[in-house]
Each structure stands twice: as C-alpha cells, then as structure tokens.
C-alpha positions in Angstrom: 78.1 55.9 127.2 80.9 57.9 125.6 82.4 60.8 127.1 83.0 63.2 124.9 83.0 68.0 124.4 79.2 67.6 124.2 78.8 65.7 127.4 81.4 67.8 129.4 79.7 70.9 127.6 76.2 69.6 129.3 77.6 69.0 132.5 79.0 72.5 132.7 75.7 74.2 131.7 73.6 72.0 134.2 76.3 72.4 137.1 76.9 76.2 136.4 80.7 76.2 135.9 82.8 77.1 133.6 86.2 74.6 133.3 89.1 75.7 131.7 90.3 73.5 129.1 93.0 71.3 131.5 89.8 71.1 133.8 87.6 69.9 130.6 90.2 67.4 130.2 90.8 66.0 133.4 86.6 65.8 134.4 86.2 63.5 130.7 89.2 61.5 132.2 87.6 61.2 135.6 83.9 60.5 134.0 85.5 57.2 132.0 86.9 56.0 135.0 83.6 55.8 136.9 81.5 54.7 133.8 84.3 51.9 133.5 83.6 51.0 136.9 79.9 51.1 137.0 80.2 48.8 133.9 81.5 46.4 136.0 78.3 46.1 137.9 76.7 45.2 134.7 79.1 41.8 134.3 77.8 40.4 137.4 75.5 37.7 136.9 71.8 38.5 138.7 69.9 35.6 137.5 67.8 34.0 140.4 68.7 36.6 142.6 65.5 38.4 144.1 65.3 42.4 144.1 66.5 43.9 147.7 64.2 45.6 149.4 65.8 46.0 153.0 69.7 45.7 153.9 68.5 43.0 156.3 65.3 41.4 157.9 64.8 43.7 160.4 61.6 45.8 159.5 59.5 49.3 161.5 58.8 47.8 165.2 56.0 50.1 166.3 54.3 50.2 169.3 50.4 50.1 170.2 49.1 53.8 170.1 47.4 54.4 173.4 45.7 57.4 175.1 47.5 59.3 177.1 47.0 61.8 180.1 47.0 65.4 178.3 49.0 68.3 179.8 46.8 70.3 182.1 47.0 74.1 180.6 48.1 75.2 184.4 51.3 73.0 183.8 51.6 74.6 180.1 51.0 78.1 181.4 54.2 77.5 183.7 56.5 76.9 181.6 55.4 79.9 179.1 58.0 83.2 179.2 54.3 85.3 178.7 50.8 84.6 178.0 48.2 87.2 176.6 44.7 86.4 176.5 45.1 82.5 177.2 48.0 82.5 173.7 51.7 82.3 174.1 53.1 85.6 173.5 56.0 85.4 171.0 58.5 88.0 169.7 57.5 89.5 166.4 58.9 87.3 163.6 57.6 89.2 160.3 58.6 92.5 159.8 
C-alpha cells in the first residue's frame, strides 16, 4: 500500500480532521513506517502453523447451574427505601 495525498485526504475526511501541510507530511511518514512494520509479518513463514483460537489451553470453566432459594419479598422490601402498592418507588428520571 502506498501512502499518497489521496490516502491522506481520505483518512482526513473519515476522521473529520483538518490537517496542515506539515501535519499531512508527518502523518504520511508515520503511516509509511507503520506499513513497513506490518509488512515484516508477511515475511514470516506460517506454513504448517495451525490457526490460533486461544492464547492458552484454558477454556471457560463453568459451574453447574443449580437452583437456589429465592429471596422472600419481605426481605427485599426491607432494603427498599420506599414501596408503593407493592412496587419499588424511585425518583422520576424522565421529564
């Protein structure tokens, strides 16, 4: 990929930026360096390398889902600051 004025203009538009000429030249140089670094990855021989699915061999450890005793409504109401008609009363959040 070649970094030219057209690419810089496209990136500038996508990022909603207005760059000075000096900033455009600086960005072009930085993008060239980044692309060169990533091109090194293409040089690595990946033949006979299986695709990586996980960084390590540990998978999710799930516990068995067991039913538990539900909270009693009297206990729940004790923690509520205000109950009206058996419902939690909260401050109005929509004006």
